[in-house]
Each structure stands twice: as structure tokens, then as C-alpha cells.
C-alpha positions, 0 to 999 in steps of 0.5 A, spaced: 237 392 831 234 397 836 236 395 843 230 393 848 233 399 853 230 404 848 224 401 847 223 400 855 222 408 855 216 411 851 220 417 850 226 414 847 222 409 843 219 416 840 226 419 839 228 412 835 222 413 831 223 420 829 230 419 827 227 415 821 227 421 817 226 418 810 232 421 807 237 416 806 243 420 808 240 422 814 237 415 816 244 412 815 247 417 821 241 418 825 238 411 826 244 407 828 246 413 833 239 412 836 239 405 836 246 404 839 246 411 843 239 413 846 239 409 852 246 412 854 245 419 853 244 424 859 238 427 860 241 434 857 243 430 851 236 427 850 233 434 850 239 436 845 237 430 841 230 432 841 231 439 839 235 436 833 230 432 831 225 438 831 229 441 825 228 441 818 231 435 814 234 440 809 238 443 815 240 437 818 243 434 812 247 440 811 249 440 819 250 432 819 254 433 812 259 438 815 257 443 809 254 448 814 255 449 822 248 448 826 246 455 828 246 454 836 251 451 841 246 446 843 245 444 836 252 444 834 253 439 840 248 434 838 251 434 831 257 433 834 255 427 838 251 424 832 257 425 828 262 422 833 258 416 834 258 415 826 266 415 826 267 411 832 263 405 828 267 405 822 
């Protein structure tokens, strides 16, 4: 479920919907992250998450499954943020 706080901000709402990639593996990581964490992110983290979502699904899959590191420190930070949320909710 999406918290109402995410929908209160149009930018966060867009980011939530862009988190739905259509690839099951990505959706299982990104949608729960977006629905529970977006409203609590700092502006810098939101910017980093936006940059992460601008990347190709194939690259996201490699990075989020830890098969390859993201190419920049900023993207690596965003990947770590998403993965940390996934670990804390298992």
C-alpha cells in the first residue's frame, strides 16, 4: 500500500509510479522501497533515487542483484539505500 504522504507530493507520486518497472525482480525491490521510504528521504536521496530510476532496467537488475556495481558513487549510494530497506523488512 502506498502511504498518503507519497501522494501528497506530486514529485514523490511520479517517482512511486516510475518505480513500477514491469520486471518482477525490480518491482519486488523498488515498489516496496518507494511505498515505505520515499516520503522520508532527504532531498539529496530523492535526487539520487530519481537518477537511479532513469537508468535502464538491465543495469538496475545487475546492480540491485549485486551482480555488478553501479558505475558512480551516487548510483551506488542509491542502490545501497534500496537494498538496505529490503534487508530491514525481511
